[in-house]
Steps between C-alpha positions, in 0.01 A plus 500: 500500500612790290586266216146357490329839512725641229426197282125507560459867425616488136273201441204690647587806297538287191165328554336833574651641180374195308156547652499869402607415146228237473248749637605765245483246218155386609383862528628571148321189366179607674531849355545362148213254546266774625596725209428215257165431667414871475589502128296185438197643683526823302524305174194290589302811592589663168397185311167482685437869434572456127264202480227691684538804273484278191191323632314823583607644164343205319176542694489874431569445131222241484256740667602775257437276198163386635392856576604619151308217334197564719516871422519430126201265520291746704585792268418292192166385641402851611606647165299244301196542728519879459537468123204262486291739710594799279425316176202303624 
């Protein structure tokens, strides 16, 4: 009986050691995968933010141009009307 128990124990220890090694390797892979997912999510968020900033910048620039043109037209019309009233 002692021979069987002494033979079975190293096999159990060896399989337990293999299991622990596999568990550590899997944990390391999971850690790397989660880090990569975190980096990818951060990169996507930065890209979306840059696109959103560019889009709102285009809209603001368009509104600025329209307001400047409208201001120039209004000032020109008021100036000519005032000049016509003063001379007329």
